[in-house]
ROKOLKE-211903 format. One record per atom (N, C-alpha, C): atom name; x, y, z; residue in three letters; residue number from 1. Coordinates in pm, 1 decimal, always signed. Atoms other than C-alpha are relative to their C-alpha. Last residue first. Example, Ala and Ser with C-alpha at 12.3 -4.5 7.8 and 13.67 -1.06 7.14 Angstrom:
+--------+----------+----------+----------+------+------+
! drenfi !     east !    north !       up ! tipa ! minu !
+--------+----------+----------+----------+------+------+
!      N !    -82.0 !   -119.0 !     -6.0 !  Ser !    2 !
!     CA !  +1367.0 !   -106.0 !   +714.0 !  Ser !    2 !
!      C !    -77.0 !   +109.0 !    +73.0 !  Ser !    2 !
!      N !    +89.0 !   -119.0 !     +0.0 !  Ala !    1 !
!     CA !  +1230.0 !   -450.0 !   +780.0 !  Ala !    1 !
!      C !    +90.0 !   +120.0 !     +0.0 !  Ala !    1 !
+--------+----------+----------+----------+------+------+
END
This chain:
+--------+----------+----------+----------+------+------+
! drenfi !     east !    north !       up ! tipa ! minu !
+--------+----------+----------+----------+------+------+
!      N !   -145.4 !    -34.3 !    -16.9 !  Unk !   83 !
!     CA !  -3765.7 ! +24976.4 ! -15417.0 !  Unk !   83 !
!      C !    +44.3 !    +77.4 !   -115.3 !  Unk !   83 !
!      N !    -81.0 !    +45.9 !   +111.1 !  Unk !   82 !
!     CA !  -4144.1 ! +24977.4 ! -15411.4 !  Unk !   82 !
!      C !   +143.3 !    +47.6 !    +18.1 !  Unk !   82 !
!      N !   -106.7 !    -93.8 !    +32.1 !  Unk !   81 !
!     CA !  -4334.2 ! +25001.8 ! -15086.5 !  Unk !   81 !
!      C !    +88.0 !    -57.3 !   -109.6 !  Unk !   81 !
!      N !    +41.8 !    -90.2 !   +109.7 !  Unk !   80 !
!     CA !  -4651.9 ! +24797.2 ! -15094.0 !  Unk !   80 !
!      C !   +105.9 !   +101.3 !    -37.3 !  Unk !   80 !
!      N !    +25.4 !    +76.3 !   +121.5 !  Unk !   79 !
!     CA !  -4513.5 ! +24500.5 ! -14894.6 !  Unk !   79 !
!      C !    -38.9 !    +91.1 !   -118.1 !  Unk !   79 !
!      N !   -121.4 !    +62.7 !    +47.4 !  Unk !   78 !
!     CA !  -4354.8 ! +24714.6 ! -14625.7 !  Unk !   78 !
!      C !    -20.5 !    -69.1 !   -133.0 !  Unk !   78 !
!      N !    -88.2 !   -107.6 !    +48.6 !  Unk !   77 !
!     CA !  -4659.1 ! +24935.4 ! -14586.6 !  Unk !   77 !
!      C !   +129.3 !    -58.0 !    -58.1 !  Unk !   77 !
!      N !    +62.0 !    -50.4 !   +123.1 !  Unk !   76 !
!     CA !  -4883.2 ! +24629.6 ! -14558.0 !  Unk !   76 !
!      C !    +87.0 !   +107.7 !    -63.1 !  Unk !   76 !
!      N !    -24.4 !   +101.9 !   +103.5 !  Unk !   75 !
!     CA !  -4646.4 ! +24475.5 ! -14301.7 !  Unk !   75 !
!      C !    -56.2 !    +44.7 !   -134.3 !  Unk !   75 !
!      N !   -142.3 !     -5.8 !    +38.3 !  Unk !   74 !
!     CA !  -4647.8 ! +24799.4 ! -14101.8 !  Unk !   74 !
!      C !    +34.5 !   -103.8 !   -106.4 !  Unk !   74 !
!      N !    -22.9 !   -123.8 !    +76.1 !  Unk !   73 !
!     CA !  -5027.0 ! +24818.5 ! -14104.1 !  Unk !   73 !
!      C !   +144.4 !    +11.8 !    -45.4 !  Unk !   73 !
!      N !    +59.2 !    +16.1 !   +132.5 !  Unk !   72 !
!     CA !  -5057.9 ! +24452.1 ! -14000.5 !  Unk !   72 !
!      C !    +24.2 !   +125.6 !    -85.3 !  Unk !   72 !
!      N !    -84.2 !    +93.6 !    +72.4 !  Unk !   71 !
!     CA !  -4816.6 ! +24501.9 ! -13710.3 !  Unk !   71 !
!      C !    -51.5 !    -20.0 !   -143.7 !  Unk !   71 !
!      N !   -120.5 !    -76.2 !    +36.5 !  Unk !   70 !
!     CA !  -5008.2 ! +24807.8 ! -13599.9 !  Unk !   70 !
!      C !    +93.3 !    -89.5 !    -79.9 !  Unk !   70 !
!      N !    +37.5 !    -93.2 !   +104.5 !  Unk !   69 !
!     CA !  -5334.2 ! +24609.3 ! -13610.3 !  Unk !   69 !
!      C !   +121.2 !    +82.6 !    -46.8 !  Unk !   69 !
!      N !     +9.9 !    +70.5 !   +126.6 !  Unk !   68 !
!     CA !  -5180.5 ! +24320.8 ! -13416.9 !  Unk !   68 !
!      C !    -32.1 !    +96.0 !   -114.4 !  Unk !   68 !
!      N !   +123.9 !    +75.3 !    +16.1 !  Unk !   67 !
!     CA !  -5075.9 ! +24545.0 ! -13133.6 !  Unk !   67 !
!      C !     -1.9 !    -62.7 !   -137.7 !  Unk !   67 !
!      N !   +110.6 !    -72.3 !    +64.1 !  Unk !   66 !
!     CA !  -4715.6 ! +24644.5 ! -13091.8 !  Unk !   66 !
!      C !   -122.8 !    -89.7 !    -11.3 !  Unk !   66 !
!      N !    +32.6 !    +57.1 !   +130.8 !  Unk !   65 !
!     CA !  -4490.4 ! +24471.1 ! -12838.0 !  Unk !   65 !
!      C !   -119.8 !    +71.2 !    -59.4 !  Unk !   65 !
!      N !   +144.9 !     +7.1 !     +8.3 !  Unk !   64 !
!     CA !  -4354.3 ! +24684.1 ! -12557.0 !  Unk !   64 !
!      C !    -32.4 !    -48.5 !   -141.2 !  Unk !   64 !
!      N !    +43.6 !    +63.0 !   +122.7 !  Unk !   63 !
!     CA !  -3985.7 ! +24609.7 ! -12512.8 !  Unk !   63 !
!      C !   -151.1 !    -21.8 !     +1.5 !  Unk !   63 !
!      N !    -89.3 !    -30.3 !   +112.0 !  Unk !   62 !
!     CA !  -3827.4 ! +24841.6 ! -12257.3 !  Unk !   62 !
!      C !    -54.5 !    -51.3 !   -133.3 !  Unk !   62 !
!      N !     +5.2 !   -143.6 !    +30.5 !  Unk !   61 !
!     CA !  -4110.1 ! +24842.2 ! -12003.0 !  Unk !   61 !
!      C !    +76.3 !    +30.9 !   -127.7 !  Unk !   61 !
!      N !   +134.2 !    -27.1 !    +45.1 !  Unk !   60 !
!     CA !  -4151.0 ! +24462.6 ! -12013.8 !  Unk !   60 !
!      C !    -15.3 !   +149.0 !    -37.2 !  Unk !   60 !
!      N !    +13.8 !    +57.3 !   +134.9 !  Unk !   59 !
!     CA !  -3777.0 ! +24413.9 ! -11990.4 !  Unk !   59 !
!      C !   -135.9 !    +34.7 !    -58.7 !  Unk !   59 !
!      N !    -75.3 !    -89.4 !    +88.1 !  Unk !   58 !
!     CA !  -3760.1 ! +24653.4 ! -11692.1 !  Unk !   58 !
!      C !     -6.1 !    -49.6 !   -144.7 !  Unk !   58 !
!      N !    +81.5 !   -120.2 !    +19.6 !  Unk !   57 !
!     CA !  -4038.9 ! +24451.6 ! -11523.5 !  Unk !   57 !
!      C !    +71.3 !    +99.7 !    -90.5 !  Unk !   57 !
!      N !   +110.7 !    +33.5 !    +88.4 !  Unk !   56 !
!     CA !  -3845.2 ! +24128.9 ! -11583.8 !  Unk !   56 !
!      C !    -86.9 !   +123.3 !    -23.6 !  Unk !   56 !
!      N !    -54.1 !    +20.9 !   +133.8 !  Unk !   55 !
!     CA !  -3530.1 ! +24276.7 ! -11432.1 !  Unk !   55 !
!      C !   -110.4 !    -27.3 !   -100.4 !  Unk !   55 !
!      N !    -20.4 !   -132.7 !    +58.8 !  Unk !   54 !
!     CA !  -3725.4 ! +24407.6 ! -11133.3 !  Unk !   54 !
!      C !    +58.5 !     -9.4 !   -138.9 !  Unk !   54 !
!      N !   +131.6 !    -61.1 !    +19.3 !  Unk !   53 !
!     CA !  -3848.5 ! +24056.5 ! -11057.0 !  Unk !   53 !
!      C !    +11.8 !   +137.3 !    -64.2 !  Unk !   53 !
!      N !    +63.0 !    +59.3 !   +116.1 !  Unk !   52 !
!     CA !  -3507.9 ! +23895.6 ! -11110.8 !  Unk !   52 !
!      C !   -135.2 !    +67.5 !    -28.5 !  Unk !   52 !
!      N !   +117.5 !    +74.8 !    -40.7 !  Unk !   51 !
!     CA !  -3337.8 ! +24135.0 ! -10865.5 !  Unk !   51 !
!      C !    -71.3 !    -49.0 !   -124.8 !  Unk !   51 !
!      N !    -44.5 !   +106.7 !    -91.3 !  Unk !   50 !
!     CA !  -2985.5 ! +24266.3 ! -10909.8 !  Unk !   50 !
!      C !   -113.7 !    -90.8 !    +43.5 !  Unk !   50 !
!      N !    +77.5 !    +13.8 !   -124.3 !  Unk !   49 !
!     CA !  -3068.1 ! +24480.8 ! -11212.9 !  Unk !   49 !
!      C !    +56.9 !   -115.2 !    +81.5 !  Unk !   49 !
!      N !    -47.6 !   +111.6 !    -83.7 !  Unk !   48 !
!     CA !  -2863.3 ! +24609.7 ! -11507.1 !  Unk !   48 !
!      C !    -75.2 !     -0.5 !   +131.5 !  Unk !   48 !
!      N !    -69.9 !    -38.9 !   -121.3 !  Unk !   47 !
!     CA !  -3063.2 ! +24835.0 ! -11739.2 !  Unk !   47 !
!      C !    +36.9 !   -119.2 !    +86.3 !  Unk !   47 !
!      N !    +78.2 !    +31.4 !   -117.8 !  Unk !   46 !
!     CA !  -3149.0 ! +24675.2 ! -12072.9 !  Unk !   46 !
!      C !    +78.0 !    +39.6 !   +125.5 !  Unk !   46 !
!      N !   +111.9 !    -92.9 !    -11.1 !  Unk !   45 !
!     CA !  -3015.4 ! +24838.7 ! -12386.1 !  Unk !   45 !
!      C !    -81.5 !    -22.6 !   +124.3 !  Unk !   45 !
!      N !    -43.1 !   -129.0 !    -49.7 !  Unk !   44 !
!     CA !  -2676.2 ! +24667.8 ! -12343.9 !  Unk !   44 !
!      C !   -112.5 !   +100.7 !    +14.7 !  Unk !   44 !
!      N !    -25.2 !     +8.9 !   -145.5 !  Unk !   43 !
!     CA !  -2832.8 ! +24322.3 ! -12376.0 !  Unk !   43 !
!      C !    +39.2 !   +135.6 !    +57.9 !  Unk !   43 !
!      N !    +99.1 !    -79.4 !    -71.3 !  Unk !   42 !
!     CA !  -2972.8 ! +24412.6 ! -12718.6 !  Unk !   42 !
!      C !    +21.8 !     -1.0 !   +150.6 !  Unk !   42 !
!      N !    +20.2 !   -129.4 !    +66.7 !  Unk !   41 !
!     CA !  -2674.0 ! +24309.5 ! -12929.6 !  Unk !   41 !
!      C !   -102.6 !    +85.7 !    +71.2 !  Unk !   41 !
!      N !   -100.0 !    -95.8 !    -45.4 !  Unk !   40 !
!     CA !  -2567.5 ! +24036.5 ! -12685.2 !  Unk !   40 !
!      C !    -23.5 !   +139.0 !    -59.5 !  Unk !   40 !
!      N !   -105.6 !    -26.8 !    +95.5 !  Unk !   39 !
!     CA !  -2888.3 ! +23847.1 ! -12755.0 !  Unk !   39 !
!      C !    +92.6 !   +110.1 !    +50.6 !  Unk !   39 !
!      N !    +23.5 !   -123.5 !    +76.4 !  Unk !   38 !
!     CA !  -3087.7 ! +23756.4 ! -12446.0 !  Unk !   38 !
!      C !   +120.5 !    +24.6 !    -90.6 !  Unk !   38 !
!      N !    +86.9 !    +31.5 !   +112.5 !  Unk !   37 !
!     CA !  -3082.6 ! +23395.1 ! -12323.0 !  Unk !   37 !
!      C !    -29.9 !   +122.2 !    -88.0 !  Unk !   37 !
!      N !    -68.0 !    +86.1 !    +93.9 !  Unk !   36 !
!     CA !  -2781.2 ! +23450.7 ! -12098.7 !  Unk !   36 !
!      C !    -80.7 !    -31.7 !   -124.9 !  Unk !   36 !
!      N !    -98.7 !    -83.6 !    +71.2 !  Unk !   35 !
!     CA !  -2946.1 ! +23745.2 ! -11924.3 !  Unk !   35 !
!      C !    +74.3 !    -83.2 !   -106.4 !  Unk !   35 !
!      N !    +68.5 !   -100.4 !    +81.1 !  Unk !   34 !
!     CA !  -3249.5 ! +23533.3 ! -11837.7 !  Unk !   34 !
!      C !    +98.3 !    +83.6 !    -80.3 !  Unk !   34 !
!      N !    +69.5 !    +67.1 !   +109.6 !  Unk !   33 !
!     CA !  -3047.8 ! +23233.7 ! -11723.9 !  Unk !   33 !
!      C !    -66.9 !   +102.5 !    -90.7 !  Unk !   33 !
!      N !   -100.7 !    +52.3 !    +92.5 !  Unk !   32 !
!     CA !  -2806.0 ! +23442.5 ! -11517.4 !  Unk !   32 !
!      C !    -65.7 !    -66.7 !   -121.4 !  Unk !   32 !
!      N !    -58.9 !   -112.8 !    +75.7 !  Unk !   31 !
!     CA !  -3088.9 ! +23641.2 ! -11362.4 !  Unk !   31 !
!      C !   +100.9 !    -49.1 !   -103.4 !  Unk !   31 !
!      N !   +102.8 !    -47.1 !    +91.8 !  Unk !   30 !
!     CA !  -3271.3 ! +23322.4 ! -11263.4 !  Unk !   30 !
!      C !    +52.9 !   +113.7 !    -86.0 !  Unk !   30 !
!      N !     +5.8 !    +95.5 !   +110.0 !  Unk !   29 !
!     CA !  -2949.9 ! +23180.1 ! -11113.0 !  Unk !   29 !
!      C !   -104.1 !    +42.7 !   -105.8 !  Unk !   29 !
!      N !   -122.8 !    -13.6 !    +79.1 !  Unk !   28 !
!     CA !  -2897.9 ! +23492.3 ! -10902.0 !  Unk !   28 !
!      C !     -2.5 !    -91.4 !   -121.6 !  Unk !   28 !
!      N !     +7.3 !   -128.5 !    +67.7 !  Unk !   27 !
!     CA !  -3260.1 ! +23492.1 ! -10781.0 !  Unk !   27 !
!      C !   +121.5 !    +17.5 !    -91.8 !  Unk !   27 !
!      N !    +99.6 !    +13.4 !   +105.6 !  Unk !   26 !
!     CA !  -3244.2 ! +23121.3 ! -10696.1 !  Unk !   26 !
!      C !    -10.3 !   +127.0 !    -83.2 !  Unk !   26 !
!      N !    -59.0 !    +88.1 !   +100.8 !  Unk !   25 !
!     CA !  -2921.5 ! +23171.5 ! -10501.2 !  Unk !   25 !
!      C !    -94.1 !    -15.8 !   -117.9 !  Unk !   25 !
!      N !   -109.6 !    -74.7 !    +61.5 !  Unk !   24 !
!     CA !  -3066.5 ! +23468.9 ! -10312.1 !  Unk !   24 !
!      C !    +64.0 !    -81.3 !   -112.7 !  Unk !   24 !
!      N !    +58.9 !    -98.8 !    +88.4 !  Unk !   23 !
!     CA !  -3391.1 ! +23281.8 ! -10242.3 !  Unk !   23 !
!      C !   +108.5 !    +76.0 !    -77.4 !  Unk !   23 !
!      N !    +56.0 !    +71.4 !   +113.9 !  Unk !   22 !
!     CA !  -3200.4 ! +22983.6 ! -10103.4 !  Unk !   22 !
!      C !    -60.3 !    +96.9 !   -100.0 !  Unk !   22 !
!      N !   -113.9 !    +52.4 !    +74.9 !  Unk !   21 !
!     CA !  -2991.4 ! +23208.2 !  -9878.5 !  Unk !   21 !
!      C !    -46.5 !    -72.1 !   -125.9 !  Unk !   21 !
!      N !    -57.3 !   -114.0 !    +73.2 !  Unk !   20 !
!     CA !  -3305.2 ! +23392.6 !  -9769.0 !  Unk !   20 !
!      C !   +117.2 !    -43.6 !    -84.5 !  Unk !   20 !
!      N !    +92.4 !    -34.0 !   +109.9 !  Unk !   19 !
!     CA !  -3478.2 ! +23066.6 !  -9677.8 !  Unk !   19 !
!      C !    +54.8 !   +114.5 !    -82.3 !  Unk !   19 !
!      N !    -10.4 !   +105.6 !   +100.3 !  Unk !   18 !
!     CA !  -3174.3 ! +22958.0 !  -9476.3 !  Unk !   18 !
!      C !    -88.7 !    +28.9 !   -118.4 !  Unk !   18 !
!      N !   -129.7 !    -17.9 !    +66.3 !  Unk !   17 !
!     CA !  -3161.3 ! +23292.9 !  -9292.6 !  Unk !   17 !
!      C !    +19.9 !   -104.8 !   -108.3 !  Unk !   17 !
!      N !     +9.1 !   -115.3 !    +89.3 !  Unk !   16 !
!     CA !  -3531.8 ! +23269.8 !  -9217.0 !  Unk !   16 !
!      C !   +129.6 !    +22.8 !    -77.2 !  Unk !   16 !
!      N !    +89.1 !    +39.8 !   +108.5 !  Unk !   15 !
!     CA !  -3491.3 ! +22917.2 !  -9076.8 !  Unk !   15 !
!      C !    -15.4 !   +114.8 !   -102.2 !  Unk !   15 !
!      N !    -75.1 !    +75.5 !   +100.9 !  Unk !   14 !
!     CA !  -3191.3 ! +23026.4 !  -8871.7 !  Unk !   14 !
!      C !    -85.2 !    -39.8 !   -120.0 !  Unk !   14 !
!      N !    -23.3 !   +139.4 !    -37.5 !  Unk !   13 !
!     CA !  -3393.9 ! +23288.0 !  -8686.1 !  Unk !   13 !
!      C !    +68.6 !    -72.1 !   -116.1 !  Unk !   13 !
!      N !    +78.8 !    +99.1 !    +74.7 !  Unk !   12 !
!     CA !  -3353.7 ! +23652.4 !  -8761.4 !  Unk !   12 !
!      C !    +36.1 !   -140.3 !    +45.1 !  Unk !   12 !
!      N !   +100.0 !    +57.1 !    -87.8 !  Unk !   11 !
!     CA !  -3207.2 ! +23876.6 !  -8489.5 !  Unk !   11 !
!      C !    -86.0 !   -107.8 !    -68.7 !  Unk !   11 !
!      N !    -64.3 !    +83.7 !   -101.4 !  Unk !   10 !
!     CA !  -2888.4 ! +23949.5 !  -8681.4 !  Unk !   10 !
!      C !    -98.0 !    -70.9 !    +91.4 !  Unk !   10 !
!      N !    -92.8 !    -74.5 !    -86.7 !  Unk !    9 !
!     CA !  -3084.6 ! +24076.0 !  -8980.1 !  Unk !    9 !
!      C !    +56.9 !    -96.6 !   +104.6 !  Unk !    9 !
!      N !    +14.1 !    +24.4 !   -144.8 !  Unk !    8 !
!     CA !  -3241.8 ! +23884.2 !  -9267.0 !  Unk !    8 !
!      C !   +102.6 !    +81.1 !    +79.0 !  Unk !    8 !
!      N !   -120.7 !    +57.0 !    -53.6 !  Unk !    7 !
!     CA !  -3249.3 ! +24044.2 !  -9613.5 !  Unk !    7 !
!      C !    -13.7 !    -20.1 !   +150.4 !  Unk !    7 !
!      N !    -81.9 !    -91.2 !    -76.9 !  Unk !    6 !
!     CA !  -3602.2 ! +24101.4 !  -9732.3 !  Unk !    6 !
!      C !   +123.0 !    -71.6 !    +60.4 !  Unk !    6 !
!      N !    -15.4 !    +51.0 !   -135.6 !  Unk !    5 !
!     CA !  -3725.6 ! +23865.5 ! -10001.3 !  Unk !    5 !
!      C !    +88.4 !    +96.2 !    +77.5 !  Unk !    5 !
!      N !    -77.3 !    -98.5 !    -74.7 !  Unk !    4 !
!     CA !  -3859.9 ! +23976.0 ! -10336.2 !  Unk !    4 !
!      C !     +1.8 !    -44.3 !   +144.8 !  Unk !    4 !
!      N !   -113.6 !    -45.4 !    +75.1 !  Unk !    3 !
!     CA !  -3963.9 ! +23708.7 ! -10581.4 !  Unk !    3 !
!      C !    +84.2 !   +101.8 !    +73.1 !  Unk !    3 !
!      N !    -26.4 !   -139.7 !    -36.7 !  Unk !    2 !
!     CA !  -4191.5 ! +23515.5 ! -10345.9 !  Unk !    2 !
!      C !   +126.6 !    +46.8 !    -70.2 !  Unk !    2 !
!      N !   -142.1 !    -29.3 !    -14.8 !  Unk !    1 !
!     CA !  -4306.5 ! +23199.4 ! -10512.1 !  Unk !    1 !
!      C !    +16.6 !   +149.0 !    +29.4 !  Unk !    1 !
+--------+----------+----------+----------+------+------+
END
């Protein structure tokens, strides 16, 4: 699946224009589904994108998940901290 599709110009054949229209609709629907599944509280932290591929890459940049060892260290610290 090609996530980035160049916009057809006036010289493009009808087949290319049809493929672009389908890609544009698919891209828009993908963005709606992804944005709709994200909590409203963190939605504002994600830059607005018009392309599904760039939206996913921005998500990956924004939310880097810690390694297992870091998660274990944080859990240990949380459990050993007295209130």
